[in-house]
Every structure is written in structure tokens, then in C-alpha cells.
TIFI-907605 format. One record per atom (N, C-alpha, C): residue number from 0; residue in one letter; atom name; x, y, z. Coordinates in nm, 2 decimals. Example, Ala and Ser with C-alpha at 12.3 -4.5 7.8 and 13.67 -1.06 7.14 Angstrom:
% residues 2
+------+------+------+--------+--------+--------+
: resi : resn : name :     xx :     yy :     zz :
+------+------+------+--------+--------+--------+
:    0 :    a :    N :   1.32 :  -0.57 :   0.78 :
:    0 :    a :   CA :   1.23 :  -0.45 :   0.78 :
:    0 :    a :    C :   1.32 :  -0.33 :   0.78 :
:    1 :    s :    N :   1.28 :  -0.22 :   0.71 :
:    1 :    s :   CA :   1.37 :  -0.11 :   0.71 :
:    1 :    s :    C :   1.29 :   0.00 :   0.79 :
+------+------+------+--------+--------+--------+
END
This chain:
% residues 83
+------+------+------+--------+--------+--------+
: resi : resn : name :     xx :     yy :     zz :
+------+------+------+--------+--------+--------+
:    0 :    m :    N :   0.08 :  -0.12 :   0.00 :
:    0 :    m :   CA :   0.00 :   0.00 :   0.00 :
:    0 :    m :    C :   0.09 :   0.12 :   0.00 :
:    1 :    e :    N :   0.06 :   0.22 :  -0.09 :
:    1 :    e :   CA :   0.14 :   0.34 :  -0.10 :
:    1 :    e :    C :   0.10 :   0.44 :   0.01 :
:    2 :    p :    N :   0.20 :   0.51 :   0.07 :
:    2 :    p :   CA :   0.16 :   0.61 :   0.17 :
:    2 :    p :    C :   0.09 :   0.72 :   0.10 :
:    3 :    a :    N :   0.01 :   0.80 :   0.17 :
:    3 :    a :   CA :  -0.05 :   0.92 :   0.12 :
:    3 :    a :    C :   0.05 :   1.01 :   0.07 :
:    4 :    a :    N :   0.02 :   1.09 :  -0.04 :
:    4 :    a :   CA :   0.12 :   1.18 :  -0.10 :
:    4 :    a :    C :   0.18 :   1.28 :   0.00 :
:    5 :    e :    N :   0.10 :   1.33 :   0.09 :
:    5 :    e :   CA :   0.15 :   1.42 :   0.19 :
:    5 :    e :    C :   0.24 :   1.36 :   0.30 :
:    6 :    n :    N :   0.24 :   1.23 :   0.30 :
:    6 :    n :   CA :   0.33 :   1.16 :   0.40 :
:    6 :    n :    C :   0.45 :   1.09 :   0.34 :
:    7 :    r :    N :   0.47 :   1.11 :   0.20 :
:    7 :    r :   CA :   0.58 :   1.04 :   0.14 :
:    7 :    r :    C :   0.71 :   1.12 :   0.17 :
:    8 :    l :    N :   0.82 :   1.05 :   0.16 :
:    8 :    l :   CA :   0.95 :   1.12 :   0.18 :
:    8 :    l :    C :   0.98 :   1.20 :   0.05 :
:    9 :    l :    N :   1.04 :   1.32 :   0.07 :
:    9 :    l :   CA :   1.07 :   1.40 :  -0.04 :
:    9 :    l :    C :   1.22 :   1.38 :  -0.09 :
:   10 :    t :    N :   1.24 :   1.41 :  -0.22 :
:   10 :    t :   CA :   1.37 :   1.40 :  -0.27 :
:   10 :    t :    C :   1.43 :   1.54 :  -0.28 :
:   11 :    t :    N :   1.56 :   1.55 :  -0.32 :
:   11 :    t :   CA :   1.62 :   1.68 :  -0.34 :
:   11 :    t :    C :   1.55 :   1.75 :  -0.45 :
:   12 :    d :    N :   1.51 :   1.68 :  -0.56 :
:   12 :    d :   CA :   1.44 :   1.74 :  -0.67 :
:   12 :    d :    C :   1.31 :   1.80 :  -0.62 :
:   13 :    d :    N :   1.24 :   1.73 :  -0.53 :
:   13 :    d :   CA :   1.11 :   1.79 :  -0.47 :
:   13 :    d :    C :   1.14 :   1.92 :  -0.40 :
:   14 :    y :    N :   1.25 :   1.91 :  -0.32 :
:   14 :    y :   CA :   1.29 :   2.03 :  -0.24 :
:   14 :    y :    C :   1.32 :   2.15 :  -0.33 :
:   15 :    l :    N :   1.39 :   2.13 :  -0.44 :
:   15 :    l :   CA :   1.43 :   2.24 :  -0.53 :
:   15 :    l :    C :   1.31 :   2.29 :  -0.60 :
:   16 :    r :    N :   1.20 :   2.22 :  -0.61 :
:   16 :    r :   CA :   1.08 :   2.27 :  -0.68 :
:   16 :    r :    C :   0.98 :   2.34 :  -0.58 :
:   17 :    l :    N :   1.02 :   2.35 :  -0.45 :
:   17 :    l :   CA :   0.93 :   2.42 :  -0.36 :
:   17 :    l :    C :   0.91 :   2.56 :  -0.40 :
:   18 :    p :    N :   0.79 :   2.61 :  -0.38 :
:   18 :    p :   CA :   0.77 :   2.76 :  -0.41 :
:   18 :    p :    C :   0.82 :   2.84 :  -0.30 :
:   19 :    e :    N :   0.86 :   2.97 :  -0.33 :
:   19 :    e :   CA :   0.90 :   3.06 :  -0.23 :
:   19 :    e :    C :   0.78 :   3.10 :  -0.15 :
:   20 :    d :    N :   0.79 :   3.08 :  -0.02 :
:   20 :    d :   CA :   0.68 :   3.11 :   0.07 :
:   20 :    d :    C :   0.72 :   3.19 :   0.19 :
:   21 :    g :    N :   0.84 :   3.24 :   0.19 :
:   21 :    g :   CA :   0.89 :   3.32 :   0.30 :
:   21 :    g :    C :   0.94 :   3.24 :   0.42 :
:   22 :    l :    N :   0.94 :   3.11 :   0.41 :
:   22 :    l :   CA :   0.99 :   3.02 :   0.52 :
:   22 :    l :    C :   1.12 :   2.97 :   0.48 :
:   23 :    l :    N :   1.20 :   2.93 :   0.58 :
:   23 :    l :   CA :   1.32 :   2.85 :   0.56 :
:   23 :    l :    C :   1.28 :   2.71 :   0.56 :
:   24 :    h :    N :   1.33 :   2.63 :   0.46 :
:   24 :    h :   CA :   1.30 :   2.49 :   0.44 :
:   24 :    h :    C :   1.43 :   2.41 :   0.46 :
:   25 :    e :    N :   1.41 :   2.30 :   0.52 :
:   25 :    e :   CA :   1.52 :   2.20 :   0.54 :
:   25 :    e :    C :   1.47 :   2.06 :   0.51 :
:   26 :    l :    N :   1.55 :   1.98 :   0.45 :
:   26 :    l :   CA :   1.51 :   1.85 :   0.41 :
:   26 :    l :    C :   1.60 :   1.76 :   0.50 :
:   27 :    q :    N :   1.53 :   1.68 :   0.59 :
:   27 :    q :   CA :   1.61 :   1.59 :   0.68 :
:   27 :    q :    C :   1.56 :   1.45 :   0.65 :
:   28 :    a :    N :   1.64 :   1.37 :   0.59 :
:   28 :    a :   CA :   1.61 :   1.23 :   0.56 :
:   28 :    a :    C :   1.47 :   1.22 :   0.49 :
:   29 :    g :    N :   1.45 :   1.31 :   0.40 :
:   29 :    g :   CA :   1.32 :   1.31 :   0.32 :
:   29 :    g :    C :   1.21 :   1.38 :   0.39 :
:   30 :    v :    N :   1.22 :   1.43 :   0.51 :
:   30 :    v :   CA :   1.11 :   1.50 :   0.58 :
:   30 :    v :    C :   1.14 :   1.65 :   0.56 :
:   31 :    l :    N :   1.04 :   1.72 :   0.52 :
:   31 :    l :   CA :   1.05 :   1.86 :   0.50 :
:   31 :    l :    C :   1.02 :   1.93 :   0.64 :
:   32 :    i :    N :   1.11 :   2.02 :   0.68 :
:   32 :    i :   CA :   1.10 :   2.10 :   0.80 :
:   32 :    i :    C :   1.09 :   2.25 :   0.75 :
:   33 :    a :    N :   0.99 :   2.32 :   0.79 :
:   33 :    a :   CA :   0.97 :   2.46 :   0.75 :
:   33 :    a :    C :   0.97 :   2.55 :   0.88 :
:   34 :    e :    N :   1.05 :   2.65 :   0.88 :
:   34 :    e :   CA :   1.05 :   2.74 :   0.99 :
:   34 :    e :    C :   1.05 :   2.89 :   0.94 :
:   35 :    p :    N :   1.00 :   2.98 :   1.03 :
:   35 :    p :   CA :   1.00 :   3.12 :   0.99 :
:   35 :    p :    C :   1.15 :   3.17 :   0.98 :
:   36 :    q :    N :   1.16 :   3.27 :   0.89 :
:   36 :    q :   CA :   1.29 :   3.34 :   0.88 :
:   36 :    q :    C :   1.34 :   3.40 :   1.01 :
:   37 :    p :    N :   1.46 :   3.39 :   1.05 :
:   37 :    p :   CA :   1.51 :   3.45 :   1.17 :
:   37 :    p :    C :   1.52 :   3.60 :   1.15 :
:   38 :    f :    N :   1.51 :   3.67 :   1.26 :
:   38 :    f :   CA :   1.52 :   3.82 :   1.26 :
:   38 :    f :    C :   1.67 :   3.85 :   1.25 :
:   39 :    p :    N :   1.70 :   3.97 :   1.20 :
:   39 :    p :   CA :   1.84 :   4.01 :   1.18 :
:   39 :    p :    C :   1.92 :   4.00 :   1.31 :
:   40 :    r :    N :   1.85 :   4.03 :   1.42 :
:   40 :    r :   CA :   1.92 :   4.02 :   1.55 :
:   40 :    r :    C :   1.98 :   3.88 :   1.57 :
:   41 :    h :    N :   1.90 :   3.78 :   1.53 :
:   41 :    h :   CA :   1.94 :   3.64 :   1.54 :
:   41 :    h :    C :   2.07 :   3.61 :   1.47 :
:   42 :    a :    N :   2.08 :   3.67 :   1.34 :
:   42 :    a :   CA :   2.20 :   3.65 :   1.26 :
:   42 :    a :    C :   2.32 :   3.72 :   1.32 :
:   43 :    q :    N :   2.30 :   3.84 :   1.38 :
:   43 :    q :   CA :   2.41 :   3.91 :   1.45 :
:   43 :    q :    C :   2.46 :   3.83 :   1.57 :
:   44 :    i :    N :   2.37 :   3.77 :   1.65 :
:   44 :    i :   CA :   2.41 :   3.69 :   1.76 :
:   44 :    i :    C :   2.49 :   3.57 :   1.72 :
:   45 :    q :    N :   2.44 :   3.50 :   1.61 :
:   45 :    q :   CA :   2.50 :   3.38 :   1.56 :
:   45 :    q :    C :   2.64 :   3.42 :   1.51 :
:   46 :    a :    N :   2.66 :   3.53 :   1.44 :
:   46 :    a :   CA :   2.79 :   3.57 :   1.38 :
:   46 :    a :    C :   2.88 :   3.59 :   1.50 :
:   47 :    r :    N :   2.84 :   3.66 :   1.60 :
:   47 :    r :   CA :   2.92 :   3.69 :   1.72 :
:   47 :    r :    C :   2.97 :   3.56 :   1.79 :
:   48 :    l :    N :   2.87 :   3.47 :   1.81 :
:   48 :    l :   CA :   2.91 :   3.35 :   1.88 :
:   48 :    l :    C :   3.01 :   3.26 :   1.79 :
:   49 :    t :    N :   2.98 :   3.26 :   1.66 :
:   49 :    t :   CA :   3.07 :   3.19 :   1.57 :
:   49 :    t :    C :   3.21 :   3.25 :   1.58 :
:   50 :    r :    N :   3.23 :   3.38 :   1.58 :
:   50 :    r :   CA :   3.36 :   3.44 :   1.58 :
:   50 :    r :    C :   3.42 :   3.41 :   1.72 :
:   51 :    m :    N :   3.35 :   3.41 :   1.83 :
:   51 :    m :   CA :   3.41 :   3.38 :   1.96 :
:   51 :    m :    C :   3.46 :   3.24 :   1.96 :
:   52 :    l :    N :   3.38 :   3.15 :   1.90 :
:   52 :    l :   CA :   3.42 :   3.01 :   1.90 :
:   52 :    l :    C :   3.55 :   2.99 :   1.82 :
:   53 :    l :    N :   3.55 :   3.06 :   1.70 :
:   53 :    l :   CA :   3.67 :   3.05 :   1.61 :
:   53 :    l :    C :   3.79 :   3.10 :   1.68 :
:   54 :    d :    N :   3.78 :   3.22 :   1.75 :
:   54 :    d :   CA :   3.89 :   3.28 :   1.82 :
:   54 :    d :    C :   3.94 :   3.19 :   1.94 :
:   55 :    f :    N :   3.86 :   3.11 :   1.99 :
:   55 :    f :   CA :   3.90 :   3.02 :   2.10 :
:   55 :    f :    C :   3.95 :   2.89 :   2.05 :
:   56 :    v :    N :   3.88 :   2.83 :   1.96 :
:   56 :    v :   CA :   3.91 :   2.69 :   1.92 :
:   56 :    v :    C :   4.03 :   2.68 :   1.83 :
:   57 :    e :    N :   4.04 :   2.76 :   1.72 :
:   57 :    e :   CA :   4.15 :   2.75 :   1.63 :
:   57 :    e :    C :   4.29 :   2.77 :   1.68 :
:   58 :    p :    N :   4.31 :   2.88 :   1.76 :
:   58 :    p :   CA :   4.45 :   2.90 :   1.81 :
:   58 :    p :    C :   4.50 :   2.78 :   1.90 :
:   59 :    r :    N :   4.41 :   2.72 :   1.96 :
:   59 :    r :   CA :   4.44 :   2.61 :   2.06 :
:   59 :    r :    C :   4.44 :   2.47 :   1.99 :
:   60 :    g :    N :   4.41 :   2.47 :   1.86 :
:   60 :    g :   CA :   4.41 :   2.34 :   1.79 :
:   60 :    g :    C :   4.31 :   2.24 :   1.85 :
:   61 :    l :    N :   4.19 :   2.29 :   1.89 :
:   61 :    l :   CA :   4.09 :   2.21 :   1.96 :
:   61 :    l :    C :   3.99 :   2.15 :   1.86 :
:   62 :    g :    N :   4.00 :   2.18 :   1.73 :
:   62 :    g :   CA :   3.91 :   2.12 :   1.63 :
:   62 :    g :    C :   3.88 :   2.22 :   1.53 :
:   63 :    v :    N :   3.76 :   2.21 :   1.48 :
:   63 :    v :   CA :   3.71 :   2.31 :   1.37 :
:   63 :    v :    C :   3.57 :   2.36 :   1.41 :
:   64 :    v :    N :   3.55 :   2.48 :   1.37 :
:   64 :    v :   CA :   3.41 :   2.54 :   1.38 :
:   64 :    v :    C :   3.35 :   2.55 :   1.25 :
:   65 :    l :    N :   3.24 :   2.49 :   1.23 :
:   65 :    l :   CA :   3.17 :   2.49 :   1.10 :
:   65 :    l :    C :   3.04 :   2.56 :   1.11 :
:   66 :    t :    N :   3.01 :   2.64 :   1.01 :
:   66 :    t :   CA :   2.88 :   2.70 :   0.99 :
:   66 :    t :    C :   2.82 :   2.65 :   0.86 :
:   67 :    q :    N :   2.70 :   2.62 :   0.87 :
:   67 :    q :   CA :   2.63 :   2.56 :   0.75 :
:   67 :    q :    C :   2.52 :   2.65 :   0.70 :
:   68 :    g :    N :   2.53 :   2.69 :   0.58 :
:   68 :    g :   CA :   2.43 :   2.78 :   0.52 :
:   68 :    g :    C :   2.36 :   2.71 :   0.40 :
:   69 :    g :    N :   2.29 :   2.78 :   0.32 :
:   69 :    g :   CA :   2.23 :   2.72 :   0.21 :
:   69 :    g :    C :   2.10 :   2.66 :   0.24 :
:   70 :    f :    N :   2.09 :   2.52 :   0.25 :
:   70 :    f :   CA :   1.97 :   2.45 :   0.27 :
:   70 :    f :    C :   1.92 :   2.46 :   0.41 :
:   71 :    l :    N :   2.01 :   2.49 :   0.50 :
:   71 :    l :   CA :   1.97 :   2.48 :   0.65 :
:   71 :    l :    C :   1.97 :   2.61 :   0.71 :
:   72 :    l :    N :   1.92 :   2.62 :   0.83 :
:   72 :    l :   CA :   1.92 :   2.74 :   0.91 :
:   72 :    l :    C :   2.05 :   2.76 :   0.98 :
:   73 :    s :    N :   2.16 :   2.76 :   0.91 :
:   73 :    s :   CA :   2.29 :   2.79 :   0.95 :
:   73 :    s :    C :   2.33 :   2.77 :   1.09 :
:   74 :    p :    N :   2.33 :   2.64 :   1.14 :
:   74 :    p :   CA :   2.38 :   2.62 :   1.27 :
:   74 :    p :    C :   2.53 :   2.64 :   1.28 :
:   75 :    t :    N :   2.58 :   2.67 :   1.39 :
:   75 :    t :   CA :   2.73 :   2.67 :   1.42 :
:   75 :    t :    C :   2.77 :   2.55 :   1.50 :
:   76 :    i :    N :   2.87 :   2.48 :   1.45 :
:   76 :    i :   CA :   2.90 :   2.35 :   1.52 :
:   76 :    i :    C :   3.05 :   2.35 :   1.55 :
:   77 :    w :    N :   3.09 :   2.30 :   1.67 :
:   77 :    w :   CA :   3.23 :   2.28 :   1.70 :
:   77 :    w :    C :   3.25 :   2.13 :   1.70 :
:   78 :    a :    N :   3.35 :   2.09 :   1.62 :
:   78 :    a :   CA :   3.39 :   1.95 :   1.62 :
:   78 :    a :    C :   3.53 :   1.93 :   1.68 :
:   79 :    a :    N :   3.54 :   1.86 :   1.79 :
:   79 :    a :   CA :   3.66 :   1.85 :   1.86 :
:   79 :    a :    C :   3.76 :   1.77 :   1.77 :
:   80 :    g :    N :   3.89 :   1.81 :   1.77 :
:   80 :    g :   CA :   3.99 :   1.74 :   1.70 :
:   80 :    g :    C :   4.04 :   1.62 :   1.78 :
:   81 :    s :    N :   4.10 :   1.52 :   1.71 :
:   81 :    s :   CA :   4.16 :   1.41 :   1.79 :
:   81 :    s :    C :   4.29 :   1.45 :   1.84 :
:   82 :    r :    N :   4.33 :   1.39 :   1.95 :
:   82 :    r :   CA :   4.46 :   1.43 :   2.01 :
:   82 :    r :    C :   4.56 :   1.31 :   2.00 :
+------+------+------+--------+--------+--------+
END
């Protein structure tokens, strides 16, 4: 039995065909997540926290700080390096 169309997993092609609706969309394992756009203050705080992490982590060789843009809501991630 086929799942209902609204319950099926989406592909990258499906994601790329989504209409612009003012929301941020993320595709996680075929499931569409939609969230409102963050306010500019959110982006300023995120940039400041990312810079603080970079300034602390990189000089000490503690790993890498990654920011992810594009398809996702730009999380900032610290990945510890191996010793």
C-alpha cells in the first residue's frame, strides 16, 4: 500500500521545486521542515558566537568550527579534533 502523497518522503528534486513562501526549508532524511525566517538580531548573535568560537578553538588546535548555510538554518558546530 502506497503512503498518502502528503506523507511520502521528499527528494532533493522535490525540495528544489518548492515555491517561495517566506519560510526557511530544510530536508532531513526526506522529511520537510519549515521554519520562519530569523530576525536580523538572530543573525548578528550567531555571527558573534561563531567568531568567539573561532577565536578560542582554532589557536588552541581544539578542532574546527563549522557554519552551515544554504539549505539549512545555518547552525554553528564545533567538532573536537583528535589528540
